[in-house]
C-alpha positions as CSV (number, residue, x, y, z in Angstrom):
1,M,-4.9,110.6,116.6
2,E,-4.2,110.7,120.4
3,T,-2.8,114.0,121.8
4,A,-0.1,114.0,124.4
5,P,-1.2,114.8,127.9
6,A,-0.7,118.4,129.1
7,P,2.3,118.7,131.4
8,T,0.1,119.1,134.5
9,D,-1.8,115.9,133.5
10,R,1.4,113.9,134.1
11,I,2.2,115.5,137.5
12,P,1.5,113.3,140.5
13,A,-1.3,114.8,142.6
14,R,1.1,115.6,145.5
15,H,3.2,117.8,143.2
16,A,0.1,119.6,141.9
17,D,-1.1,120.1,145.4
18,G,2.3,121.4,146.4
19,R,2.3,123.9,143.6
20,R,-1.2,125.1,144.6
21,K,-0.1,125.5,148.2
22,A,3.0,127.4,147.2
23,A,1.1,129.8,145.0
24,I,-1.5,130.4,147.7
25,L,1.1,131.1,150.3
26,M,2.9,133.5,148.0
27,L,-0.4,135.4,147.5
28,A,-1.0,135.4,151.2
29,L,2.5,136.7,152.0
30,G,2.1,139.8,149.8
31,E,4.1,141.3,147.0
32,E,7.2,142.4,149.0
33,A,7.7,139.1,150.8
34,A,6.9,137.1,147.7
35,A,9.4,139.0,145.7
36,R,12.1,138.3,148.3
37,I,11.4,134.6,148.2
38,C,11.2,134.5,144.4
39,A,14.7,136.1,144.3
40,E,16.0,133.0,146.0
41,L,14.3,130.4,143.7
42,D,15.9,128.8,140.7
43,D,14.3,128.6,137.2
44,R,12.6,125.3,137.9
45,D,11.0,126.5,141.1
46,I,9.8,129.7,139.4
47,T,8.3,127.6,136.6
48,N,6.5,125.3,139.1
49,L,5.2,128.3,141.0
50,A,3.9,129.9,137.8
51,I,2.1,126.7,137.0
52,G,0.6,126.8,140.5
53,F,-0.6,130.3,139.9
54,A,-2.1,129.5,136.5
55,D,-4.0,126.5,138.0
56,L,-5.4,128.3,141.0
57,G,-8.8,129.3,139.9
58,R,-11.1,130.8,142.5
59,L,-9.8,130.6,146.1
60,D,-12.0,129.8,149.1
61,A,-11.1,131.8,152.2
62,K,-11.3,128.7,154.4
63,E,-8.8,126.9,152.2
64,V,-6.4,129.8,152.5
65,E,-6.8,129.9,156.2
66,Q,-6.3,126.2,156.6
67,L,-3.1,126.4,154.5
68,I,-1.7,129.2,156.5
69,E,-2.4,127.2,159.7
70,E,-0.7,124.1,158.2
71,F,2.3,126.2,157.2
72,A,2.6,127.8,160.6
73,T,2.4,124.4,162.3
74,H,5.1,123.0,160.0
75,V,7.4,125.9,160.6
76,S,6.9,125.7,164.4
77,L,7.6,122.0,164.4
78,S,10.7,122.5,162.3
79,L,12.0,125.2,164.6
80,A,11.4,123.0,167.7
81,A,13.4,120.1,166.2
């Protein structure tokens, strides 16, 4: 008997990557800032973020650094537009 795929197995890679990025950024922001952001999220976003946290595993400092740089660049470009 074939089992149904886990919910994360059906998620396109870009969504899983987005969840991972969001979880890493929340960790990097710290508890106070993350709590303020979470207060603005709806249930679906909180669920997606929780899945991102659950799937994180071990983090590489270089990955975190690159993600923060990517985020800062994106914010800068958004503000300049």
